[in-house]
LOTIRO-781487 format. One record per residue: residue number from 1; residue in one letter; x, y, z negated of N, C-alpha, C in turn. Coordinates in nm, 3 decimals. Layout:
<atom><nr>NUM</nr><rest>a</rest><n_px>X</n_px><n_py>Y</n_py><n_pz>Z</n_pz><ca_px>X</ca_px><ca_py>Y</ca_py><ca_pz>Z</ca_pz><c_px>X</c_px><c_py>Y</c_py><c_pz>Z</c_pz></atom>
...
END
This chain:
<atom><nr>1</nr><rest>m</rest><n_px>-0.478</n_px><n_py>-1.047</n_py><n_pz>-1.672</n_pz><ca_px>-0.364</ca_px><ca_py>-0.984</ca_py><ca_pz>-1.697</ca_pz><c_px>-0.330</c_px><c_py>-0.871</c_py><c_pz>-1.670</c_pz></atom>
<atom><nr>2</nr><rest>n</rest><n_px>-0.185</n_px><n_py>-0.800</n_py><n_pz>-1.716</n_pz><ca_px>-0.186</ca_px><ca_py>-0.689</ca_py><ca_pz>-1.735</ca_pz><c_px>-0.089</c_px><c_py>-0.611</c_py><c_pz>-1.567</c_pz></atom>
<atom><nr>3</nr><rest>y</rest><n_px>-0.092</n_px><n_py>-0.539</n_py><n_pz>-1.548</n_pz><ca_px>-0.030</ca_px><ca_py>-0.480</ca_py><ca_pz>-1.378</ca_pz><c_px>0.186</c_px><c_py>-0.493</c_py><c_pz>-1.394</c_pz></atom>
<atom><nr>4</nr><rest>s</rest><n_px>0.225</n_px><n_py>-0.463</n_py><n_pz>-1.526</n_pz><ca_px>0.323</ca_px><ca_py>-0.556</ca_py><ca_pz>-1.554</ca_pz><c_px>0.341</c_px><c_py>-0.630</c_py><c_pz>-1.478</c_pz></atom>
<atom><nr>5</nr><rest>e</rest><n_px>0.282</n_px><n_py>-0.709</n_py><n_pz>-1.586</n_pz><ca_px>0.224</ca_px><ca_py>-0.881</ca_py><ca_pz>-1.500</ca_pz><c_px>0.202</c_px><c_py>-0.894</c_py><c_pz>-1.381</c_pz></atom>
<atom><nr>6</nr><rest>y</rest><n_px>0.120</n_px><n_py>-0.885</n_py><n_pz>-1.324</n_pz><ca_px>0.099</ca_px><ca_py>-0.906</ca_py><ca_pz>-1.154</ca_pz><c_px>0.228</c_px><c_py>-0.859</c_py><c_pz>-1.064</c_pz></atom>
<atom><nr>7</nr><rest>m</rest><n_px>0.281</n_px><n_py>-0.736</n_py><n_pz>-1.071</n_pz><ca_px>0.350</ca_px><ca_py>-0.692</ca_py><ca_pz>-1.062</ca_pz><c_px>0.463</c_px><c_py>-0.777</c_py><c_pz>-1.021</c_pz></atom>
<atom><nr>8</nr><rest>q</rest><n_px>0.507</n_px><n_py>-0.865</n_py><n_pz>-1.103</n_pz><ca_px>0.594</ca_px><ca_py>-1.032</ca_py><ca_pz>-1.081</ca_pz><c_px>0.527</c_px><c_py>-1.141</c_py><c_pz>-1.005</c_pz></atom>
<atom><nr>9</nr><rest>t</rest><n_px>0.454</n_px><n_py>-1.137</n_py><n_pz>-0.959</n_pz><ca_px>0.323</ca_px><ca_py>-1.285</ca_py><ca_pz>-0.913</ca_pz><c_px>0.353</c_px><c_py>-1.257</c_py><c_pz>-0.831</c_pz></atom>
<atom><nr>10</nr><rest>e</rest><n_px>0.415</n_px><n_py>-1.428</n_py><n_pz>-0.771</n_pz><ca_px>0.380</ca_px><ca_py>-1.381</ca_py><ca_pz>-0.597</ca_pz><c_px>0.252</c_px><c_py>-1.353</c_py><c_pz>-0.496</c_pz></atom>
<atom><nr>11</nr><rest>q</rest><n_px>0.156</n_px><n_py>-1.387</n_py><n_pz>-0.578</n_pz><ca_px>0.035</ca_px><ca_py>-1.285</ca_py><ca_pz>-0.484</ca_pz><c_px>0.071</c_px><c_py>-1.184</c_py><c_pz>-0.474</c_pz></atom>
<atom><nr>12</nr><rest>w</rest><n_px>0.150</n_px><n_py>-1.055</n_py><n_pz>-0.594</n_pz><ca_px>0.184</ca_px><ca_py>-0.880</ca_py><ca_pz>-0.523</ca_pz><c_px>0.305</c_px><c_py>-0.913</c_py><c_pz>-0.455</c_pz></atom>
<atom><nr>13</nr><rest>r</rest><n_px>0.409</n_px><n_py>-1.056</n_py><n_pz>-0.470</n_pz><ca_px>0.470</ca_px><ca_py>-1.045</ca_py><ca_pz>-0.382</ca_pz><c_px>0.438</c_px><c_py>-1.020</c_py><c_pz>-0.171</c_pz></atom>
<atom><nr>14</nr><rest>q</rest><n_px>0.348</n_px><n_py>-1.210</n_py><n_pz>-0.168</n_pz><ca_px>0.333</ca_px><ca_py>-1.114</ca_py><ca_pz>-0.037</ca_pz><c_px>0.225</c_px><c_py>-0.996</c_py><c_pz>-0.037</c_pz></atom>
<atom><nr>15</nr><rest>r</rest><n_px>0.162</n_px><n_py>-0.950</n_py><n_pz>-0.118</n_pz><ca_px>0.010</ca_px><ca_py>-0.881</ca_py><ca_pz>-0.116</ca_pz><c_px>0.148</c_px><c_py>-0.743</c_py><c_pz>-0.001</c_pz></atom>
<atom><nr>16</nr><rest>r</rest><n_px>0.235</n_px><n_py>-0.675</n_py><n_pz>-0.106</n_pz><ca_px>0.358</ca_px><ca_py>-0.590</ca_py><ca_pz>-0.099</ca_pz><c_px>0.373</c_px><c_py>-0.611</c_py><c_pz>0.055</c_pz></atom>
<atom><nr>17</nr><rest>s</rest><n_px>0.445</n_px><n_py>-0.720</n_py><n_pz>0.068</n_pz><ca_px>0.505</ca_px><ca_py>-0.783</ca_py><ca_pz>0.189</ca_pz><c_px>0.399</c_px><c_py>-0.784</c_py><c_pz>0.316</c_pz></atom>
<atom><nr>18</nr><rest>a</rest><n_px>0.326</n_px><n_py>-0.886</n_py><n_pz>0.305</n_pz><ca_px>0.250</ca_px><ca_py>-0.848</ca_py><ca_pz>0.404</ca_pz><c_px>0.174</c_px><c_py>-0.628</c_py><c_pz>0.474</c_pz></atom>
<atom><nr>19</nr><rest>r</rest><n_px>0.134</n_px><n_py>-0.543</n_py><n_pz>0.360</n_pz><ca_px>0.105</ca_px><ca_py>-0.400</ca_py><ca_pz>0.355</ca_pz><c_px>0.268</c_px><c_py>-0.365</c_py><c_pz>0.505</c_pz></atom>
<atom><nr>20</nr><rest>l</rest><n_px>0.283</n_px><n_py>-0.411</n_py><n_pz>0.376</n_pz><ca_px>0.444</ca_px><ca_py>-0.302</ca_py><ca_pz>0.444</ca_pz><c_px>0.442</c_px><c_py>-0.297</c_py><c_pz>0.576</c_pz></atom>
<atom><nr>21</nr><rest>a</rest><n_px>0.465</n_px><n_py>-0.472</n_py><n_pz>0.654</n_pz><ca_px>0.498</ca_px><ca_py>-0.497</ca_py><ca_pz>0.781</ca_pz><c_px>0.309</c_px><c_py>-0.436</c_py><c_pz>0.822</c_pz></atom>
<atom><nr>22</nr><rest>f</rest><n_px>0.245</n_px><n_py>-0.439</n_py><n_pz>0.801</n_pz><ca_px>0.155</ca_px><ca_py>-0.328</ca_py><ca_pz>0.865</ca_pz><c_px>0.149</c_px><c_py>-0.200</c_py><c_pz>0.879</c_pz></atom>
<atom><nr>23</nr><rest>d</rest><n_px>0.228</n_px><n_py>-0.141</n_py><n_pz>0.763</n_pz><ca_px>0.260</ca_px><ca_py>-0.010</ca_py><ca_pz>0.807</ca_pz><c_px>0.373</c_px><c_py>-0.016</c_py><c_pz>0.881</c_pz></atom>
<atom><nr>24</nr><rest>n</rest><n_px>0.516</n_px><n_py>-0.075</n_py><n_pz>0.949</n_pz><ca_px>0.551</ca_px><ca_py>-0.065</ca_py><ca_pz>0.967</ca_pz><c_px>0.643</c_px><c_py>-0.063</c_py><c_pz>0.972</c_pz></atom>
<atom><nr>25</nr><rest>h</rest><n_px>0.702</n_px><n_py>-0.076</n_py><n_pz>0.807</n_pz><ca_px>0.826</ca_px><ca_py>-0.005</ca_py><ca_pz>0.698</ca_pz><c_px>0.876</c_px><c_py>0.051</c_py><c_pz>0.761</c_pz></atom>
<atom><nr>26</nr><rest>c</rest><n_px>0.720</n_px><n_py>0.189</n_py><n_pz>0.718</n_pz><ca_px>0.734</ca_px><ca_py>0.351</ca_py><ca_pz>0.682</ca_pz><c_px>0.631</c_px><c_py>0.395</c_py><c_pz>0.594</c_pz></atom>
<atom><nr>27</nr><rest>c</rest><n_px>0.649</n_px><n_py>0.504</n_py><n_pz>0.557</n_pz><ca_px>0.660</ca_px><ca_py>0.606</ca_py><ca_pz>0.513</ca_pz><c_px>0.470</c_px><c_py>0.670</c_py><c_pz>0.534</c_pz></atom>
<atom><nr>28</nr><rest>v</rest><n_px>0.337</n_px><n_py>0.597</n_py><n_pz>0.571</n_pz><ca_px>0.267</ca_px><ca_py>0.737</ca_py><ca_pz>0.627</ca_pz><c_px>0.241</c_px><c_py>0.797</c_py><c_pz>0.597</c_pz></atom>
<atom><nr>29</nr><rest>s</rest><n_px>0.326</n_px><n_py>0.856</n_py><n_pz>0.459</n_pz><ca_px>0.227</ca_px><ca_py>1.037</ca_py><ca_pz>0.437</ca_pz><c_px>0.337</c_px><c_py>1.090</c_py><c_pz>0.522</c_pz></atom>
<atom><nr>30</nr><rest>c</rest><n_px>0.502</n_px><n_py>1.081</n_py><n_pz>0.514</n_pz><ca_px>0.624</ca_px><ca_py>1.158</ca_py><ca_pz>0.586</ca_pz><c_px>0.659</c_px><c_py>1.043</c_py><c_pz>0.672</c_pz></atom>
<atom><nr>31</nr><rest>g</rest><n_px>0.695</n_px><n_py>0.970</n_py><n_pz>0.711</n_pz><ca_px>0.800</ca_px><ca_py>0.870</ca_py><ca_pz>0.814</ca_pz><c_px>0.913</c_px><c_py>0.772</c_py><c_pz>0.749</c_pz></atom>
<atom><nr>32</nr><rest>r</rest><n_px>0.973</n_px><n_py>0.864</n_py><n_pz>0.666</n_pz><ca_px>1.072</ca_px><ca_py>0.798</ca_py><ca_pz>0.637</ca_pz><c_px>1.053</c_px><c_py>0.618</c_py><c_pz>0.643</c_pz></atom>
<atom><nr>33</nr><rest>t</rest><n_px>1.137</n_px><n_py>0.601</n_py><n_pz>0.603</n_pz><ca_px>1.175</ca_px><ca_py>0.435</ca_py><ca_pz>0.622</ca_pz><c_px>1.253</c_px><c_py>0.328</c_py><c_pz>0.504</c_pz></atom>
<atom><nr>34</nr><rest>n</rest><n_px>1.342</n_px><n_py>0.450</n_py><n_pz>0.408</n_pz><ca_px>1.396</ca_px><ca_py>0.345</ca_py><ca_pz>0.334</ca_pz><c_px>1.270</c_px><c_py>0.459</c_py><c_pz>0.222</c_pz></atom>
<atom><nr>35</nr><rest>e</rest><n_px>1.351</n_px><n_py>0.327</n_py><n_pz>0.068</n_pz><ca_px>1.267</ca_px><ca_py>0.305</ca_py><ca_pz>-0.025</ca_pz><c_px>1.103</c_px><c_py>0.328</c_py><c_pz>-0.088</c_pz></atom>
<atom><nr>36</nr><rest>l</rest><n_px>1.086</n_px><n_py>0.229</n_py><n_pz>0.060</n_pz><ca_px>0.991</ca_px><ca_py>0.209</ca_py><ca_pz>0.017</ca_pz><c_px>0.939</c_px><c_py>0.143</c_py><c_pz>-0.031</c_pz></atom>
<atom><nr>37</nr><rest>e</rest><n_px>0.743</n_px><n_py>0.211</n_py><n_pz>-0.133</n_pz><ca_px>0.668</ca_px><ca_py>0.167</ca_py><ca_pz>-0.229</ca_pz><c_px>0.565</c_px><c_py>0.073</c_py><c_pz>-0.187</c_pz></atom>
<atom><nr>38</nr><rest>v</rest><n_px>0.489</n_px><n_py>-0.020</n_py><n_pz>-0.242</n_pz><ca_px>0.330</ca_px><ca_py>0.001</ca_py><ca_pz>-0.169</ca_pz><c_px>0.234</c_px><c_py>0.005</c_py><c_pz>-0.323</c_pz></atom>
<atom><nr>39</nr><rest>h</rest><n_px>0.198</n_px><n_py>0.187</n_py><n_pz>-0.300</n_pz><ca_px>0.089</ca_px><ca_py>0.171</ca_py><ca_pz>-0.380</ca_pz><c_px>-0.052</c_px><c_py>0.193</c_py><c_pz>-0.387</c_pz></atom>
<atom><nr>40</nr><rest>h</rest><n_px>-0.076</n_px><n_py>0.173</n_py><n_pz>-0.496</n_pz><ca_px>-0.214</ca_px><ca_py>0.087</ca_py><ca_pz>-0.508</ca_pz><c_px>-0.361</c_px><c_py>0.266</c_py><c_pz>-0.476</c_pz></atom>
<atom><nr>41</nr><rest>t</rest><n_px>-0.395</n_px><n_py>0.268</n_py><n_pz>-0.431</n_pz><ca_px>-0.503</ca_px><ca_py>0.374</ca_py><ca_pz>-0.419</ca_pz><c_px>-0.647</c_px><c_py>0.406</c_py><c_pz>-0.492</c_pz></atom>
<atom><nr>42</nr><rest>n</rest><n_px>-0.641</n_px><n_py>0.256</n_py><n_pz>-0.626</n_pz><ca_px>-0.667</ca_px><ca_py>0.210</ca_py><ca_pz>-0.739</ca_pz><c_px>-0.667</c_px><c_py>0.125</c_py><c_pz>-0.760</c_pz></atom>
<atom><nr>43</nr><rest>y</rest><n_px>-0.705</n_px><n_py>0.111</n_py><n_pz>-0.899</n_pz><ca_px>-0.649</ca_px><ca_py>0.002</ca_py><ca_pz>-1.003</ca_pz><c_px>-0.779</c_px><c_py>-0.123</c_py><c_pz>-0.985</c_pz></atom>
<atom><nr>44</nr><rest>n</rest><n_px>-0.910</n_px><n_py>-0.063</n_py><n_pz>-0.930</n_pz><ca_px>-1.009</ca_px><ca_py>-0.187</ca_py><ca_pz>-1.016</ca_pz><c_px>-1.071</c_px><c_py>-0.272</c_py><c_pz>-0.940</c_pz></atom>
<atom><nr>45</nr><rest>r</rest><n_px>-0.929</n_px><n_py>-0.345</n_py><n_pz>-0.874</n_pz><ca_px>-0.947</ca_px><ca_py>-0.461</ca_py><ca_pz>-0.758</ca_pz><c_px>-0.841</c_px><c_py>-0.570</c_py><c_pz>-0.782</c_pz></atom>
<atom><nr>46</nr><rest>l</rest><n_px>-0.733</n_px><n_py>-0.447</n_py><n_pz>-0.965</n_pz><ca_px>-0.623</ca_px><ca_py>-0.487</ca_py><ca_pz>-0.966</ca_pz><c_px>-0.635</c_px><c_py>-0.667</c_py><c_pz>-0.939</c_pz></atom>
<atom><nr>47</nr><rest>g</rest><n_px>-0.497</n_px><n_py>-0.747</n_py><n_pz>-0.851</n_pz><ca_px>-0.513</ca_px><ca_py>-0.908</ca_py><ca_pz>-0.839</ca_pz><c_px>-0.639</c_px><c_py>-0.967</c_py><c_pz>-0.797</c_pz></atom>
<atom><nr>48</nr><rest>f</rest><n_px>-0.706</n_px><n_py>-0.827</n_py><n_pz>-0.683</n_pz><ca_px>-0.820</ca_px><ca_py>-0.932</ca_py><ca_pz>-0.548</ca_pz><c_px>-0.878</c_px><c_py>-0.787</c_py><c_pz>-0.492</c_pz></atom>
<atom><nr>49</nr><rest>e</rest><n_px>-0.749</n_px><n_py>-0.697</n_py><n_pz>-0.489</n_pz><ca_px>-0.769</ca_px><ca_py>-0.553</ca_py><ca_pz>-0.387</ca_pz><c_px>-0.792</c_px><c_py>-0.599</c_py><c_pz>-0.217</c_pz></atom>
<atom><nr>50</nr><rest>p</rest><n_px>-0.869</n_px><n_py>-0.522</n_py><n_pz>-0.182</n_pz><ca_px>-0.792</ca_px><ca_py>-0.485</ca_py><ca_pz>-0.015</ca_pz><c_px>-0.707</c_px><c_py>-0.451</c_py><c_pz>0.045</c_pz></atom>
<atom><nr>51</nr><rest>m</rest><n_px>-0.653</n_px><n_py>-0.467</n_py><n_pz>0.140</n_pz><ca_px>-0.590</ca_px><ca_py>-0.410</ca_py><ca_pz>0.188</ca_pz><c_px>-0.560</c_px><c_py>-0.228</c_py><c_pz>0.166</c_pz></atom>
<atom><nr>52</nr><rest>g</rest><n_px>-0.757</n_px><n_py>-0.228</n_py><n_pz>0.213</n_pz><ca_px>-0.776</ca_px><ca_py>-0.093</ca_py><ca_pz>0.136</ca_pz><c_px>-0.717</c_px><c_py>-0.020</c_py><c_pz>0.066</c_pz></atom>
<atom><nr>53</nr><rest>d</rest><n_px>-0.671</n_px><n_py>-0.093</n_py><n_pz>-0.031</n_pz><ca_px>-0.686</ca_px><ca_py>-0.029</ca_py><ca_pz>-0.159</ca_pz><c_px>-0.514</c_px><c_py>0.037</c_py><c_pz>-0.204</c_pz></atom>
<atom><nr>54</nr><rest>l</rest><n_px>-0.451</n_px><n_py>0.014</n_py><n_pz>-0.115</n_pz><ca_px>-0.288</ca_px><ca_py>-0.023</ca_py><ca_pz>-0.037</ca_pz><c_px>-0.254</c_px><c_py>0.045</c_py><c_pz>0.025</c_pz></atom>
<atom><nr>55</nr><rest>i</rest><n_px>-0.145</n_px><n_py>0.141</n_py><n_pz>0.028</n_pz><ca_px>-0.116</ca_px><ca_py>0.240</ca_py><ca_pz>0.101</ca_pz><c_px>0.102</c_px><c_py>0.216</c_py><c_pz>0.115</c_pz></atom>
<atom><nr>56</nr><rest>t</rest><n_px>0.116</n_px><n_py>0.230</n_py><n_pz>0.256</n_pz><ca_px>0.328</ca_px><ca_py>0.219</ca_py><ca_pz>0.158</ca_pz><c_px>0.318</c_px><c_py>0.420</c_py><c_pz>0.186</c_pz></atom>
<atom><nr>57</nr><rest>l</rest><n_px>0.378</n_px><n_py>0.395</n_py><n_pz>0.140</n_pz><ca_px>0.448</ca_px><ca_py>0.502</ca_py><ca_pz>0.100</ca_pz><c_px>0.659</c_px><c_py>0.522</c_py><c_pz>0.089</c_pz></atom>
<atom><nr>58</nr><rest>c</rest><n_px>0.673</n_px><n_py>0.575</n_py><n_pz>0.100</n_pz><ca_px>0.829</ca_px><ca_py>0.682</ca_py><ca_pz>0.020</ca_pz><c_px>0.814</c_px><c_py>0.651</c_py><c_pz>-0.165</c_pz></atom>
<atom><nr>59</nr><rest>a</rest><n_px>0.936</n_px><n_py>0.647</n_py><n_pz>-0.208</n_pz><ca_px>0.916</ca_px><ca_py>0.689</ca_py><ca_pz>-0.317</ca_pz><c_px>0.878</c_px><c_py>0.854</c_py><c_pz>-0.383</c_pz></atom>
<atom><nr>60</nr><rest>r</rest><n_px>0.919</n_px><n_py>0.916</n_py><n_pz>-0.275</n_pz><ca_px>0.919</ca_px><ca_py>1.065</ca_py><ca_pz>-0.322</ca_pz><c_px>0.770</c_px><c_py>1.067</c_py><c_pz>-0.294</c_pz></atom>
<atom><nr>61</nr><rest>c</rest><n_px>0.703</n_px><n_py>1.069</n_py><n_pz>-0.185</n_pz><ca_px>0.612</ca_px><ca_py>1.082</ca_py><ca_pz>-0.182</ca_pz><c_px>0.436</c_px><c_py>0.973</c_py><c_pz>-0.294</c_pz></atom>
<atom><nr>62</nr><rest>h</rest><n_px>0.495</n_px><n_py>0.866</n_py><n_pz>-0.341</n_pz><ca_px>0.439</ca_px><ca_py>0.783</ca_py><ca_pz>-0.362</ca_pz><c_px>0.447</c_px><c_py>0.838</c_py><c_pz>-0.597</c_pz></atom>
<atom><nr>63</nr><rest>n</rest><n_px>0.533</n_px><n_py>0.955</n_py><n_pz>-0.582</n_pz><ca_px>0.563</ca_px><ca_py>0.980</ca_py><ca_pz>-0.647</ca_pz><c_px>0.524</c_px><c_py>1.095</c_py><c_pz>-0.676</c_pz></atom>
<atom><nr>64</nr><rest>d</rest><n_px>0.405</n_px><n_py>1.237</n_py><n_pz>-0.622</n_pz><ca_px>0.315</ca_px><ca_py>1.292</ca_py><ca_pz>-0.587</ca_pz><c_px>0.210</c_px><c_py>1.283</c_py><c_pz>-0.522</c_pz></atom>
<atom><nr>65</nr><rest>a</rest><n_px>0.219</n_px><n_py>1.088</n_py><n_pz>-0.584</n_pz><ca_px>0.049</ca_px><ca_py>1.058</ca_py><ca_pz>-0.462</ca_pz><c_px>0.031</c_px><c_py>1.087</c_py><c_pz>-0.665</c_pz></atom>
<atom><nr>66</nr><rest>h</rest><n_px>0.125</n_px><n_py>0.997</n_py><n_pz>-0.754</n_pz><ca_px>0.117</ca_px><ca_py>0.987</ca_py><ca_pz>-0.889</ca_pz><c_px>0.079</c_px><c_py>1.129</c_py><c_pz>-0.996</c_pz></atom>
<atom><nr>67</nr><rest>f</rest><n_px>0.146</n_px><n_py>1.224</n_py><n_pz>-0.996</n_pz><ca_px>0.208</ca_px><ca_py>1.300</ca_py><ca_pz>-1.078</ca_pz><c_px>0.197</c_px><c_py>1.466</c_py><c_pz>-0.973</c_pz></atom>
<atom><nr>68</nr><rest>f</rest><n_px>0.142</n_px><n_py>1.492</n_py><n_pz>-0.877</n_pz><ca_px>0.070</ca_px><ca_py>1.609</ca_py><ca_pz>-0.825</ca_pz><c_px>-0.135</c_px><c_py>1.615</c_py><c_pz>-0.795</c_pz></atom>
<atom><nr>69</nr><rest>p</rest><n_px>-0.158</n_px><n_py>1.613</n_py><n_pz>-0.847</n_pz><ca_px>-0.306</ca_px><ca_py>1.539</ca_py><ca_pz>-0.833</ca_pz><c_px>-0.341</c_px><c_py>1.635</c_py><c_pz>-0.731</c_pz></atom>
<atom><nr>70</nr><rest>k</rest><n_px>-0.326</n_px><n_py>1.789</n_py><n_pz>-0.726</n_pz><ca_px>-0.380</ca_px><ca_py>1.851</ca_py><ca_pz>-0.662</ca_pz><c_px>-0.322</c_px><c_py>1.806</c_py><c_pz>-0.509</c_pz></atom>
<atom><nr>71</nr><rest>i</rest><n_px>-0.249</n_px><n_py>1.741</n_py><n_pz>-0.500</n_pz><ca_px>-0.215</ca_px><ca_py>1.738</ca_py><ca_pz>-0.313</ca_pz><c_px>-0.191</c_px><c_py>1.615</c_py><c_pz>-0.315</c_pz></atom>
<atom><nr>72</nr><rest>d</rest><n_px>-0.297</n_px><n_py>1.616</n_py><n_pz>-0.219</n_pz><ca_px>-0.415</ca_px><ca_py>1.509</ca_py><ca_pz>-0.165</ca_pz><c_px>-0.328</c_px><c_py>1.422</c_py><c_pz>-0.130</c_pz></atom>
<atom><nr>73</nr><rest>i</rest><n_px>-0.264</n_px><n_py>1.318</n_py><n_pz>-0.207</n_pz><ca_px>-0.187</ca_px><ca_py>1.258</ca_py><ca_pz>-0.083</ca_pz><c_px>-0.362</c_px><c_py>1.156</c_py><c_pz>-0.022</c_pz></atom>
<atom><nr>74</nr><rest>g</rest><n_px>-0.368</n_px><n_py>1.080</n_py><n_pz>-0.100</n_pz><ca_px>-0.435</ca_px><ca_py>0.996</ca_py><ca_pz>0.000</ca_pz><c_px>-0.492</c_px><c_py>1.071</c_py><c_pz>0.157</c_pz></atom>
<atom><nr>75</nr><rest>r</rest><n_px>-0.575</n_px><n_py>1.208</n_py><n_pz>0.121</n_pz><ca_px>-0.674</ca_px><ca_py>1.304</ca_py><ca_pz>0.236</ca_pz><c_px>-0.535</c_px><c_py>1.255</c_py><c_pz>0.303</c_pz></atom>
<atom><nr>76</nr><rest>k</rest><n_px>-0.426</n_px><n_py>1.302</n_py><n_pz>0.307</n_pz><ca_px>-0.305</ca_px><ca_py>1.342</ca_py><ca_pz>0.394</ca_pz><c_px>-0.260</c_px><c_py>1.220</c_py><c_pz>0.455</c_pz></atom>
<atom><nr>77</nr><rest>m</rest><n_px>-0.314</n_px><n_py>1.065</n_py><n_pz>0.401</n_pz><ca_px>-0.262</ca_px><ca_py>1.002</ca_py><ca_pz>0.434</ca_pz><c_px>-0.366</c_px><c_py>0.912</c_py><c_pz>0.576</c_pz></atom>
<atom><nr>78</nr><rest>m</rest><n_px>-0.545</n_px><n_py>0.955</n_py><n_pz>0.519</n_pz><ca_px>-0.585</ca_px><ca_py>0.872</ca_py><ca_pz>0.539</ca_pz><c_px>-0.622</c_px><c_py>0.954</c_py><c_pz>0.743</c_pz></atom>
<atom><nr>79</nr><rest>l</rest><n_px>-0.622</n_px><n_py>1.144</n_py><n_pz>0.731</n_pz><ca_px>-0.622</ca_px><ca_py>1.209</ca_py><ca_pz>0.870</ca_pz><c_px>-0.497</c_px><c_py>1.098</c_py><c_pz>0.968</c_pz></atom>
<atom><nr>80</nr><rest>k</rest><n_px>-0.356</n_px><n_py>1.050</n_py><n_pz>0.883</n_pz><ca_px>-0.216</ca_px><ca_py>1.032</ca_py><ca_pz>0.980</ca_pz><c_px>-0.330</c_px><c_py>0.821</c_py><c_pz>1.042</c_pz></atom>
<atom><nr>81</nr><rest>q</rest><n_px>-0.334</n_px><n_py>0.756</n_py><n_pz>0.906</n_pz><ca_px>-0.348</ca_px><ca_py>0.649</ca_py><ca_pz>0.976</ca_pz><c_px>-0.486</c_px><c_py>0.584</c_py><c_pz>0.915</c_pz></atom>
<atom><nr>82</nr><rest>k</rest><n_px>-0.603</n_px><n_py>0.517</n_py><n_pz>0.973</n_pz><ca_px>-0.728</ca_px><ca_py>0.469</ca_py><ca_pz>0.897</ca_pz><c_px>-0.774</c_px><c_py>0.394</c_py><c_pz>0.804</c_pz></atom>
<atom><nr>83</nr><rest>p</rest><n_px>-0.855</n_px><n_py>0.391</n_py><n_pz>0.746</n_pz><ca_px>-0.798</ca_px><ca_py>0.248</ca_py><ca_pz>0.617</ca_pz><c_px>-0.809</c_px><c_py>0.168</c_py><c_pz>0.726</c_pz></atom>
<atom><nr>84</nr><rest>v</rest><n_px>-0.738</n_px><n_py>0.031</n_py><n_pz>0.672</n_pz><ca_px>-0.737</ca_px><ca_py>-0.068</ca_py><ca_pz>0.670</ca_pz><c_px>-0.859</c_px><c_py>-0.163</c_py><c_pz>0.595</c_pz></atom>
<atom><nr>85</nr><rest>t</rest><n_px>-0.967</n_px><n_py>-0.191</n_py><n_pz>0.682</n_pz><ca_px>-1.054</ca_px><ca_py>-0.299</ca_py><ca_pz>0.643</ca_pz><c_px>-1.002</c_px><c_py>-0.464</c_py><c_pz>0.591</c_pz></atom>
<atom><nr>86</nr><rest>e</rest><n_px>-1.010</n_px><n_py>-0.513</n_py><n_pz>0.543</n_pz><ca_px>-1.036</ca_px><ca_py>-0.645</ca_py><ca_pz>0.474</ca_pz><c_px>-1.044</c_px><c_py>-0.743</c_py><c_pz>0.626</c_pz></atom>
<atom><nr>87</nr><rest>q</rest><n_px>-1.072</n_px><n_py>-0.720</n_py><n_pz>0.713</n_pz><ca_px>-1.141</ca_px><ca_py>-0.844</ca_py><ca_pz>0.787</ca_pz><c_px>-0.961</c_px><c_py>-0.721</c_py><c_pz>0.912</c_pz></atom>
<atom><nr>88</nr><rest>e</rest><n_px>-0.965</n_px><n_py>-0.677</n_py><n_pz>0.910</n_pz><ca_px>-0.857</ca_px><ca_py>-0.651</ca_py><ca_pz>0.986</ca_pz><c_px>-0.739</c_px><c_py>-0.713</c_py><c_pz>0.940</c_pz></atom>
<atom><nr>89</nr><rest>y</rest><n_px>-0.750</n_px><n_py>-0.699</n_py><n_pz>0.847</n_pz><ca_px>-0.561</ca_px><ca_py>-0.757</ca_py><ca_pz>0.749</ca_pz><c_px>-0.544</c_px><c_py>-0.859</c_py><c_pz>0.786</c_pz></atom>
<atom><nr>90</nr><rest>q</rest><n_px>-0.738</n_px><n_py>-0.964</n_py><n_pz>0.762</n_pz><ca_px>-0.690</ca_px><ca_py>-1.083</ca_py><ca_pz>0.797</ca_pz><c_px>-0.655</c_px><c_py>-1.130</c_py><c_pz>0.922</c_pz></atom>
<atom><nr>91</nr><rest>q</rest><n_px>-0.715</n_px><n_py>-1.053</n_py><n_pz>1.034</n_pz><ca_px>-0.690</ca_px><ca_py>-1.074</ca_py><ca_pz>1.149</ca_pz><c_px>-0.500</c_px><c_py>-1.066</c_py><c_pz>1.168</c_pz></atom>
<atom><nr>92</nr><rest>f</rest><n_px>-0.486</n_px><n_py>-0.941</n_py><n_pz>1.107</n_pz><ca_px>-0.300</ca_px><ca_py>-0.930</ca_py><ca_pz>1.157</ca_pz><c_px>-0.272</c_px><c_py>-0.987</c_py><c_pz>1.076</c_pz></atom>
<atom><nr>93</nr><rest>t</rest><n_px>-0.293</n_px><n_py>-1.059</n_py><n_pz>0.911</n_pz><ca_px>-0.215</ca_px><ca_py>-1.144</ca_py><ca_pz>0.886</ca_pz><c_px>-0.241</c_px><c_py>-1.291</c_py><c_pz>0.881</c_pz></atom>
<atom><nr>94</nr><rest>q</rest><n_px>-0.313</n_px><n_py>-1.277</n_py><n_pz>1.023</n_pz><ca_px>-0.301</ca_px><ca_py>-1.480</ca_py><ca_pz>1.045</ca_pz><c_px>-0.202</c_px><c_py>-1.519</c_py><c_pz>1.123</c_pz></atom>
<atom><nr>95</nr><rest>g</rest><n_px>-0.121</n_px><n_py>-1.600</n_py><n_pz>1.133</n_pz><ca_px>-0.022</ca_px><ca_py>-1.637</ca_py><ca_pz>1.170</ca_pz><c_px>0.163</c_px><c_py>-1.588</c_py><c_pz>1.144</c_pz></atom>
<atom><nr>96</nr><rest>a</rest><n_px>0.138</n_px><n_py>-1.505</n_py><n_pz>1.064</n_pz><ca_px>0.211</ca_px><ca_py>-1.395</ca_py><ca_pz>1.027</ca_pz><c_px>0.279</c_px><c_py>-1.477</c_py><c_pz>0.975</c_pz></atom>
<atom><nr>97</nr><rest>k</rest><n_px>0.381</n_px><n_py>-1.434</n_py><n_pz>0.866</n_pz><ca_px>0.527</ca_px><ca_py>-1.495</ca_py><ca_pz>0.815</ca_pz><c_px>0.497</c_px><c_py>-1.377</c_py><c_pz>0.741</c_pz></atom>
<atom><nr>98</nr><rest>i</rest><n_px>0.472</n_px><n_py>-1.399</n_py><n_pz>0.570</n_pz><ca_px>0.495</ca_px><ca_py>-1.378</ca_py><ca_pz>0.453</ca_pz><c_px>0.531</c_px><c_py>-1.335</c_py><c_pz>0.393</c_pz></atom>
END
């Protein structure tokens, strides 16, 4: 399955929804609460990505993350929020409506 097909799946919708909820529906880079997107920090485990491979960004910061590689958005975000382990994600989603 390619990236475009995966983005249409229920599995992605659930994972995206869980990440948005975990980040309190807020861009972890700038704090905006509108035009939110969930960014893959890498595509190595597409379809099987742990929550630590995802991060909530507004459209502007998401664009920066992809098109301005000299701006280390990932490192900036890491200072604001520690990466989420799969165990932390599982604890967060237990009993949560996704």
